[in-house]
C-alpha angles and dihedrals in degrees: 000000000000114000109256115202120226114237105203145039088236090062090049093050095047101037102034106026113026092035090054097049108273102143109165108115090207093053093045091048092050093049089048092050102047116080104225091194090065089070096050134080114260092253092058101042094097087065094050096115099038115117094242136094113260129213120247131177126306094029093292128128140220107232119243114266094250093055092049092049094044093049093047091048089051089059089065091213123200125204110282096017118154111234134192119203120195112202109029094190109163093351095244097119090046089055091051090050091047091050088062091065109251133109112273124203113188130186125199123189096204113072098210091052092047090054094047092047092049090054092048091049098051091110090062110073091182093063121090120191129195136167118236148090104320093195087072092053122208103297096181090062098039141151103065132191090218140009125197122191119200097194134063120253133189088244140344110294108243091215091060092049090053091052092062122102116234104285091019120144129224120193116193141152111242131183144138090241126062089223104052130036143163117238108232136185117215118196121194105230097171143345091293101008123099128175116210126201126184112223109177146320114276142164121226137164112269121278102235121195147082092304096031133049111330092224138354113278108271089215091221091162091058098073151318101257109124119212098030104162112252093237090055098051094086088054090052090049092049091052092048092051095049098039117116100213124208134180103216138002090247097054099036112132105234097179093103093048092049090049090053091048087054114163096342112153095207125041114188112200117191141188130216091218136021092233113045120117097206093054092051094045095048091046089052092048093051090047092052091053092047090052096045099039105025103032099238113187107211148353119235113198137197088248136103116282097235093048095049087046085072089058090047092049089051100044095045095044096236116183104204115101123256128220115257116259134116110258117233091006097140126080123318092036096163094060093084103358097081139110093253092060093041091054090056094044090052090049092051092049090053091046092051093048089073094051135075117261093256092052099050119119113244135211125214139177122236102189130096108211095102096085099146097032088056091051090053091050091051092049092049091050094048093045086062101036105029119010092184090052089050091057090050091049092052090052095049098040089045086082088075099042097098090060097052096107093050115013092179090071088062088068091051092050091048089064092066118102115262092008109159105228126204094233096109094045096053093043091053090051091054090049090051092056093046091052088057092051098115096047096044095042092054090054097045120343096188094053093045090052088051092051093047092049090051089051090050089049092053091051093048093042090053089055091045096053091041089055095043095102095046094075143285096272093062095046094042091053093045090052097047092043088055090051091050095047089048090053092050091048090052093050090050092048093051094046139245094301094053119122125198137208115202121204114196143121119293088250090064103038098040118083106270090203088070093057138059087266087084091060088057091051094252127140132180143201091273092055093045091049091054092050094047103034105022110176092017096073131070123191125205122193131190135214143179140188103212144331134099130323135184107236144129131241095224138012111284090009120131120276116259133187101239133188114245112225118235113270119278119249112256090040131114088235090058091054092050091049090049090063089070089224113134100206133007148145115235122199110217106180115107093235093056101037113010093169093055092041090054096042094051098044097095108092114259138168121280129189127232124182117185126175089309124061121185109178092179090066097026098136093053097034104040112023128081138166118264145157101229100199090053092044099052139018092213134019123203117202132203110177093200124023142184135222123260117255109243124218116225114258110235142120102274126211117247136040130306088251088066101037120041089192092043136120 
């Protein structure tokens, strides 16, 4: 499922609190009255009423609404009670306590948080904030009717117990580990008599102070990375706890991943580079399992439609002849022309051989760079099916012929005043084919669909090249919109039960709205899928720390095997490396891993390497800001990676049935 954000305090009260057993009318009224978003940074306010803890400054967290309500209810407050809170944090819980009518004294260890909370609590004149060691309480204001502690200690501080009035209640998380505690309620029954009740298992940040933990846990067991910022070590620990570790791509247990994917109709599988063997092999392995165990219908790739048609022809054992050209022969050839892809394509051909023609798994291209190859495919199809239509196509597509050697110059020419573009000609050719739908489909539905998609590609590619000089945002959006519309057309063609696997770079399959792309006005196929299909899509991203990658230094330059620099601090990759785990799958959705979801919500850097890699300018060229749990549903980590093995580009002897990269 896709996380859906609640929009009101009423939803929170009814769905998270009352439905889970919080009964106190005073607590429910206070939770309904206090705006949780007022105590959050702007970037996190949309999550205000989700039932998860949320990160705040200095590596601390705001407890989830249910925990706040349950702890406050356990205090059994009466009107006018005097309350001590230890661990002010954002100030939200103090506001809830204040809403119930008593005097609230709250102590925060971290100065910056104390200042922020005091500012956020200005509207509550019955709240008093100070910075200090909360384990020592607030002796000048003692005794208290109730004390609530929002951090986990090794035991109950004796000083806090002594600051309770007779009959006073203290609620605190206690445990021998800084990562897991039991929530207990201590009631003062006499001068030296205290009754303790255990309420539930919880997990809080550590209670640091004279009568708590001396320091925060250095998390030395979590990983070897020196210099991990203190405020990030809880995020590293959360990743390590949730990670599903595997030894090799081949023996990875994918049962958990498949269970999380559930009945999703679209699974988008990314790559952090266009030249890393482990990403390609794991993507292939996941795809095999989706095909074998979940009945997925086709794979749609970030490749040109005519080139991937060669794969489709090969894997589905088609018998009609193909035109002669070398598939994936243009830069960057190694992106799909490599042994990792060939291994999967050969597997799929073998898999399909044992199935009827209508049950065979297909492969399609989503990209739009193949303007003139697509024109040739259309002409070849019409020469066979409709000679008069072929003559018309040659006339209309002739408008573009002078730009065949360098289609980018078409966009430059289109900027001139009074330039006659080819937009109308290519659109009319697409309309012509669609008008012939019934006749052509009856003769060969697959080949007609191929011809129409090539005609759509020509129309969109003409727009793309015409827009090339107007800026990257326009062309990026045109390209990803074409990919998305192609995916929808394929799902429609294959029927309502069809299920699709998408292979593309992280930057395409991850939700663009969760990255700095959104600030530039860019969207992508991942974002569009979420808007259109919601719960029915599942996105998987990849990452690495270092290793080798196949990439070029400049466009059209030769491929090199380059060394990937270690991940930058302040990046998600740095956190994954700091776990010390070499390979793992990491669930990111709130329902599967709320601790990870919460810990990784603050925006951080993320690396993307395409067909170019420039280590000398890596920070500027390859890092961007993102919110990983909003970008992907799952993240797969390989700490050290290797380059793909390219296959030489040449016209190969034999038939397309023998060579998927052939003629």
